PAZAPA-4460 file (N, C-alpha, C; in steps of 0.05 Angstrom, whole numbers, plus 32768, in hexadecimal, padded with zeros to 4 digits):
% residues 183
    n_x    n_y    n_z   ca_x   ca_y   ca_z    c_x    c_y    c_z   seq   type   mol
   8255   80C0   7F0D   824C   80CD   7F23   8244   80BC   7F35     1      M     A
   8226   80A9   7F21   821A   80A1   7F3D   821C   808E   7F45     2      Q     A
   823D   8087   7F41   823F   8078   7F4F   8259   8074   7F5A     3      E     A
   8267   8090   7F60   826E   809D   7F73   8257   80A2   7F8D     4      N     A
   824A   80B5   7F85   8229   80B1   7F9A   822B   8092   7FA5     5      N     A
   8222   8085   7F94   821F   806A   7FA8   8233   8061   7FC6     6      E     A
   824C   8066   7FAC   8263   8064   7FC1   8271   8071   7FDB     7      Q     A
   8268   8083   7FD0   8264   8092   7FF5   824B   808C   8000     8      V     A
   8236   8085   7FEF   8219   807E   7FFF   8227   8069   8014     9      Q     A
   822E   8050   8008   8244   8038   800B   824E   803B   8023    10      N     A
   8261   804B   801E   8276   804D   8034   8265   805E   8058    11      E     A
   824F   8069   804F   8246   8076   805D   8238   8062   806B    12      E     A
   822B   8053   8068   821E   8040   8073   8233   8023   807F    13      V     A
   8248   8025   8074   8259   800C   807D   8265   8025   808F    14      S     A
   826D   8045   8094   8274   8044   80A9   8262   8042   80C0    15      S     A
   8251   8052   80BE   8228   804B   80CA   8237   8036   80DE    16      A     A
   8238   8016   80CC   8232   7FF5   80D1   8249   7FF7   80EC    17      T     A
   8261   7FFA   80DE   8272   7FFB   80F3   8270   8005   810B    18      V     A
   8267   8025   810C   8260   8030   8121   8254   801D   8136    19      E     A
   823C   8017   8122   821E   8002   8135   8234   7FF0   8149    20      D     A
   8240   7FDD   8136   824E   7FCA   813A   825E   7FCB   8153    21      E     A
   8270   7FEB   8153   827B   7FF3   8161   8271   7FF5   8185    22      Q     A
   8251   8002   817C   8246   8003   8190   8244   7FF2   81A1    23      A     A
   8237   7FDE   8191   822B   7FC4   819E   823E   7FB3   8197    24      R     A
   8251   7FB5   81A6   8265   7FA4   81AD   8275   7FB1   81C9    25      A     A
   827C   7FCA   81C9   8278   7FD7   81DE   825E   7FD6   81F7    26      D     A
   824C   7FD7   81F2   822E   7FCD   81FC   8233   7FAB   8205    27      A     A
   8240   7F9B   8203   823C   7F8A   81FF   8251   7F83   8219    28      V     A
   826C   7F90   820E   8280   7F8E   8221   827F   7F95   8243    29      A     A
   8268   7FAE   823A   8264   7FC7   8257   8252   7FAC   826F    30      A     A
   823E   7F9A   8254   822D   7F88   8264   823A   7F79   8272    31      M     A
   8252   7F6F   825C   8267   7F59   8272   826A   7F5B   828F    32      A     A
   8283   7F73   828F   8291   7F7B   82A2   8279   7F7C   82BA    33      K     A
   825B   7F8E   82B3   8248   7F90   82C2   8241   7F71   82CF    34      S     A
   8241   7F60   82BB   8241   7F49   82CE   8259   7F35   82D5    35      L     A
   8273   7F3D   82D2   8281   7F31   82DC   8293   7F23   82C8    36      G     A
   8287   7F23   82AE   828E   7F12   82A1   82A6   7F20   8294    37      I     A
   82C1   7F18   8290   82DB   7F27   827F   82DF   7F12   8267    38      E     A
   82DC   7F03   826E   82EC   7EF6   8254   82CE   7EE2   824F    39      D     A
   82D4   7EDF   822B   82C5   7EC6   821B   82A5   7ED1   822B    40      D     A
   82A0   7EE2   821E   8287   7EDF   8226   8270   7EE1   8214    41      F     A
   825D   7ED4   8217   824C   7ED0   81F5   8231   7ED8   820D    42      N     A
   8224   7EEF   81ED   8217   7F02   81F7   81F7   7EEC   81FA    43      P     A
   81F1   7ED3   81E6   81D3   7EC1   81EA   81D7   7EB4   8202    44      E     A
   81F2   7EB5   820E   81EC   7EA7   822C   81E4   7EBA   8239    45      D     A
   81EB   7ED7   8232   81E1   7EEB   8249   81C0   7EED   8241    46      A     A
   81BB   7EEC   8235   819B   7EF1   821E   819C   7F04   820E    47      G     A
   81B6   7F0B   8205   81B4   7F24   81EF   81B9   7F1B   81CD    48      I     A
   81A7   7F24   81C7   819E   7F1D   81B2   81A1   7F34   8198    49      K     A
   81B2   7F2A   818D   81AD   7F38   8165   818E   7F3F   815F    50      D     A
   8195   7F5D   815E   8170   7F68   8153   8176   7F61   8130    51      E     A
   816D   7F5A   8122   8169   7F4E   810B   8157   7F69   8103    52      E     A
   816C   7F85   80F5   8162   7F99   80E7   815A   7F88   80CD    53      K     A
   8134   7F91   80CD   812D   7F90   80B3   812A   7FA8   809F    54      T     A
   812C   7F95   8087   8139   7FA6   806A   8126   7FAF   8063    55      A     A
   8122   7FD6   8062   8120   7FDD   8053   8113   7FE0   802E    56      Q     A
   80FF   7FD5   8028   80F4   7FD0   800D   8108   7FE9   8000    57      P     A
   8116   7FE3   7FEA   8116   7FF3   7FD8   810D   7FFD   7FCB    58      D     A
   8110   8018   7FB7   80FB   8028   7FA4   80E2   8010   7F94    59      E     A
   80ED   7FFC   7F8A   80DB   7FE8   7F74   80CD   7FE6   7F81    60      T     A
   80D9   7FCF   7FA4   80C4   7FC1   7FAF   80A8   7FD2   7FBB    61      E     A
   80B3   7FF2   7FCA   80A4   7FFC   7FC4   808C   8002   7FBC    62      Q     A
   8091   8006   7F9C   807C   8010   7F89   8071   7FF7   7F84    63      L     A
   807B   7FDB   7F86   8069   7FBC   7F85   8057   7FBE   7F99    64      K     A
   805D   7FC6   7FB1   8048   7FC3   7FC8   8035   7FDA   7FCB    65      M     A
   803D   7FEB   7FBA   802D   8007   7FB6   8012   7FFB   7FA3    66      L     A
   8021   7FF5   7F96   8003   7FE5   7F76   7FFE   7FCD   7F81    67      M     A
   8006   7FC0   7F94   7FF2   7FA3   7F94   7FD5   7FAF   7FAB    68      A     A
   7FD8   7FCA   7FB4   7FC6   7FCC   7FC0   7FA9   7FDF   7FA9    69      D     A
   7F94   7FD0   7FAE   7F86   7FF3   7FA8   7F82   8009   7FA8    70      S     A
   7F8A   8010   7FBF   7F8F   802C   7FC2   7FA7   803B   7FB2    71      D     A
   7FC0   8026   7FB2   7FDA   802F   7FA8   7FD5   8020   7F80    72      G     A
   7FC4   801E   7F7D   7FB9   801D   7F5C   7FB9   8026   7F57    73      A     A
   7F9B   8039   7F67   7F8B   8050   7F59   7F98   8071   7F5D    74      L     A
   7FAB   805D   7F66   7FC0   807A   7F6B   7FD6   8081   7F54    75      F     A
   7FDE   8067   7F54   7FFD   8068   7F3D   7FEA   806C   7F21    76      A     A
   7FCA   8063   7F1D   7FCA   8060   7F04   7FB9   807C   7EFC    77      T     A
   7FB3   808F   7F1C   7FB0   80AF   7F10   7FC1   80BE   7F13    78      S     A
   7FDE   80AA   7F17   7FFD   80B7   7F0C   7FF7   80B7   7EF1    79      E     A
   7FFB   80A2   7EEA   7FFD   8098   7EC8   7FEC   80AF   7EB4    80      I     A
   7FE0   80A6   7EC0   7FCF   80B4   7EB2   7FD1   80E2   7EB2    81      I     A
   7FD5   80E6   7EC8   7FDD   8103   7EC5   7FFB   8109   7EB5    82      N     A
   8008   80F0   7EB4   8024   80F8   7EA9   801D   80F4   7E90    83      T     A
   8009   80E3   7E8A   8007   80DE   7E67   8007   80FD   7E5E    84      F     A
   7FE3   8101   7E79   7FE0   8125   7E65   7FF4   8134   7E67    85      E     A
   800A   8135   7E74   8020   8149   7E7D   8035   814D   7E62    86      S     A
   8030   8133   7E54   8047   812C   7E3B   802F   812F   7E27    87      L     A
   8015   8131   7E1F   8008   8139   7E10   8012   8151   7E08    88      M     A
   8005   8160   7E21   8010   817E   7E2B   8027   8187   7E25    89      Q     A
   803B   817A   7E25   8055   818B   7E1F   8059   817D   7E00    90      Q     A
   8058   8168   7DF9   805B   8161   7DD8   8044   8169   7DD0    91      F     A
   802C   815C   7DD1   8014   8167   7DC3   800F   8188   7DB7    92      G     A
   8004   818A   7DCA   7FF7   81A8   7DD5   7FF9   81B7   7DF1    93      H     A
   7FFF   81C6   7DFD   7FF9   81CB   7E11   7FD5   81D1   7E21    94      R     A
   7FCD   81DF   7E10   7FAA   81D1   7E18   7FA8   81BB   7E1F    95      D     A
   7FB6   81A4   7E0F   7FA2   818A   7E1B   7F9A   8185   7E2F    96      F     A
   7F81   817C   7E30   7F78   8178   7E52   7F6D   8164   7E4C    97      K     A
   7F6F   814A   7E59   7F5B   8132   7E65   7F40   8140   7E7F    98      I     A
   7F2C   813D   7E6D   7F1C   813D   7E81   7F1D   8131   7E9A    99      D     A
   7F13   813C   7EB8   7F15   812D   7ED4   7F0B   8117   7ED8   100      E     A
   7EEA   811B   7ECA   7EE0   80FC   7ECE   7EE9   80ED   7EB7   101      Q     A
   7EF1   80ED   7EA6   7EFA   80E0   7E96   7F13   80D7   7E9C   102      E     A
   7F1F   80DE   7EA9   7F3A   80D4   7EBC   7F2A   80BF   7ED6   103      K     A
   7F1F   80CF   7EDF   7F0F   80B6   7EF5   7F11   80A0   7EED   104      E     A
   7EF6   809E   7ECA   7EF1   8088   7ED0   7F0E   8081   7EC7   105      Q     A
   7F1E   8085   7EAA   7F2C   8074   7EA5   7F4C   8070   7EBD   106      R     A
   7F46   806F   7ED6   7F5A   8073   7EEE   7F4D   8058   7EF6   107      V     A
   7F37   8050   7EF3   7F23   8042   7F04   7F25   802F   7EF6   108      K     A
   7F1A   8025   7ED8   7F19   8010   7EC7   7F41   8010   7EC0   109      A     A
   7F55   8011   7EC8   7F6A   8009   7ECB   7F79   8003   7EDB   110      I     A
   7F7A   8004   7EF5   7F81   7FFF   7F0A   7F86   7FE5   7F0F   111      A     A
   7F66   7FE5   7F0E   7F62   7FB7   7F0C   7F86   7FAE   7F03   112      P     A
   7F8E   7FBA   7EEF   7FA5   7FAD   7ED9   7FB9   7FBE   7EE1   113      A     A
   7FC0   7FCD   7EF2   7FCE   7FD3   7EFB   7FD9   7FCE   7F0F   114      V     A
   7FBB   7FC1   7F32   7FCC   7FB6   7F3B   7FD2   7F9A   7F39   115      Q     A
   7FC1   7F8D   7F23   7FCC   7F65   7F1E   7FEC   7F6C   7F14   116      K     A
   7FF4   7F7B   7F05   800C   7F7D   7EF4   801C   7F94   7EFD   117      Y     A
   801D   7F9F   7F0D   802D   7FBF   7F18   804C   7FAD   7F25   118      G     A
   803C   7F94   7F32   8066   7F97   7F40   8078   7F88   7F27   119      G     A
   8068   7F7B   7F0D   8078   7F72   7EF8   8087   7F86   7EE6   120      S     A
   8078   7F97   7EE6   807D   7FBE   7EE3   808C   7FCD   7EE6   121      V     A
   808B   7FCD   7F08   8093   7FE1   7F19   80B8   7FE7   7F0B   122      A     A
   80BF   7FCF   7F08   80D5   7FCA   7F09   80E3   7FD3   7EE0   123      G     A
   80CF   7FD0   7ED1   80D2   7FD5   7EB5   80EF   7FDA   7EAE   124      V     A
   80FD   7FF2   7EB2   8110   7FFC   7EAE   8125   7FEA   7EC0   125      F     A
   8121   7FE2   7ED2   8141   7FD9   7EE6   814F   7FEC   7EE9   126      G     A
   8169   7FE5   7EDD   8180   7FF8   7EE7   8183   800A   7ECD   127      E     A
   8178   800C   7EBA   8173   801F   7EAA   8164   8034   7E9D   128      W     A
   8157   803F   7EC7   8147   8051   7EC9   8158   8066   7EC5   129      K     A
   816A   806B   7ECB   8176   8084   7EC2   817D   8085   7EAE   130      V     A
   8180   8079   7E93   817F   807B   7E78   816A   8082   7E63   131      E     A
   815A   807C   7E73   814A   8071   7E60   812F   809E   7E6F   132      V     A
   813B   8094   7E8A   8134   80B0   7E7E   8147   80C9   7E72   133      F     A
   815C   80CA   7E7A   816F   80D9   7E72   8162   80E0   7E48   134      A     A
   8164   80C6   7E38   8150   80C3   7E26   813A   80DB   7E26   135      A     A
   812B   80CC   7E34   8110   80E1   7E32   811B   80F3   7E2A   136      L     A
   812B   80FE   7E4B   812F   8124   7E44   8141   8131   7E2A   137      A     A
   814A   8119   7E24   8157   8120   7E0D   814B   8126   7DF4   138      A     A
   8130   8115   7DF5   8112   8113   7DE2   8114   8129   7DE3   139      G     A
   8105   8133   7DFD   80EF   8142   7DFB   80FE   8162   7DFC   140      S     A
   8118   816B   7DFE   8127   8177   7DF4   812B   8185   7DD5   141      L     A
   8124   8161   7DCA   8132   8167   7DAB   8113   8172   7DA0   142      A     A
   80FB   8157   7DAE   80E4   8167   7D9C   80DA   8183   7DAC   143      H     A
   80E5   8191   7DB6   80D2   81A8   7DC1   80E6   81B8   7DB7   144      G     A
   8107   81BB   7DB4   8119   81C4   7D97   810E   81CA   7D7E   145      S     A
   8109   81AD   7D7C   80F6   81AD   7D58   80D8   81B9   7D54   146      L     A
   80C8   81B6   7D63   80B2   81C7   7D6C   80B7   81E2   7D69   147      K     A
   80CA   81E9   7D77   80D1   8208   7D71   80DB   8219   7D5C   148      Q     A
   80E6   81FE   7D4C   80F7   820D   7D41   80DF   820C   7D25   149      L     A
   80CB   81F3   7D2B   80AF   81FF   7D15   80A3   821A   7D17   150      K     A
   809B   8218   7D36   8099   822D   7D38   809A   8243   7D33   151      E     A
   80AF   824A   7D3C   80C9   826C   7D2D   80C5   826F   7D12   152      L     A
   80C7   8253   7D0A   80C6   824B   7CDF   80A6   825B   7CD4   153      K     A
   809E   8255   7CEA   807D   8256   7CDC   806B   827C   7CDD   154      A     A
   807F   827B   7CFE   8083   829A   7CFE   8085   82AD   7CE7   155      I     A
   809E   82A8   7CDE   80AE   82BA   7CD0   80A0   82B7   7CAC   156      D     A
   8095   829D   7CA4   8089   8297   7C88   8066   82A5   7C97   157      K     A
   805C   82A6   7CAE   8051   82C0   7CAB   8047   82D8   7CA0   158      A     A
   806E   82DE   7CAA   8075   82FF   7CAE   8071   8301   7C93   159      K     A
   8088   82F2   7C7E   8086   82F2   7C61   8071   82F9   7C55   160      E     A
   8065   82EC   7C5B   8044   82EB   7C4A   803D   8301   7C57   161      V     A
   8038   8312   7C6F   802A   8325   7C6E   8036   8342   7C68   162      K     A
   805B   833C   7C64   805F   8355   7C52   805A   834F   7C2E   163      L     A
   8056   8333   7C2A   8059   833D   7C06   8040   8343   7C05   164      E     A
   802F   834B   7C15   800A   8353   7C04   8010   8376   7C0D   165      P     A
   8027   837E   7C1F   8024   839E   7C1F   8038   83A3   7C0C   166      E     A
   8048   8396   7C0A   8061   839C   7BF6   8056   8398   7BD7   167      E     A
   803D   8390   7BD1   8031   8386   7BB3   8024   83A5   7BB4   168      T     A
   8011   83A9   7BC3   8009   83C5   7BCD   8013   83D9   7BCF   169      T     A
   802D   83E7   7BD8   8032   83F5   7BD1   8042   83F3   7BAE   170      E     A
   804B   83E2   7BAE   8059   83E1   7B8B   803F   83EC   7B78   171      T     A
   802A   83E5   7B7F   8014   83EB   7B73   8010   8405   7B77   172      Q     A
   800D   8409   7B88   8009   842D   7B8A   802E   843D   7B82   173      S     A
   803B   8437   7B8C   804A   8448   7B77   804E   8444   7B52   174      E     A
   8040   8435   7B53   8042   8429   7B36   802B   843D   7B24   175      T     A
   8014   843E   7B38   7FFE   8457   7B2B   7FFE   8470   7B34   176      A     A
   8012   8472   7B4B   801D   8494   7B4A   802D   849D   7B2F   177      T     A
   8048   8485   7B20   805C   8488   7B0E   803F   8491   7AFA   178      E     A
   8033   847C   7AF1   8012   8481   7AE0   8006   8495   7AE0   179      S     A
   8010   84A3   7AFA   7FF1   84BF   7AFA   8006   84D7   7AEE   180      A     A
   8013   84D6   7AF2   8030   84EB   7AFA   8039   84E9   7AD6   181      Q     A
   803C   84D1   7ACE   8049   84D6   7AB2   8032   84E3   7AA2   182      A     A
   801E   84DB   7A9E   8005   84DE   7A91   7FFD   8503   7A8F   183      A     A
***
């Protein structure tokens, strides 16, 4: 499915590029006609230069550039710690919390390393990013399901324990009543 999306995007970019080239060719032809040149027009002779498009950095490059800056490294580190906290809440206990002051201290301590090595770590998943996140999602689902099953079994066991003393009390009361009637 992702390949189809990329193919559609590439076709859209290709058609946009073709349209841009056609528009440029039309502009050049119009300028040539206005100058009285109908054949063998050389745009460079007329002082027309091709504009070079500046390539936009991809996501990984943008992340590298962000982490190379000290403010960007602080932001990235803060996000890493917040993500860690969320994972601990999800997989450990929902009330897990890292104190704000401790977060701030850890961000300041970790940020220089993120700034120094962030560029080499940015593309750590490379082309496997989608697969890694899918595995994390599946693992999260499995973990949550097992955790819920354990909790449900514990609730059932607690109900059984509560029922046993009541049954014992009722049985003792019936036995005492029967003994009293027999005597």
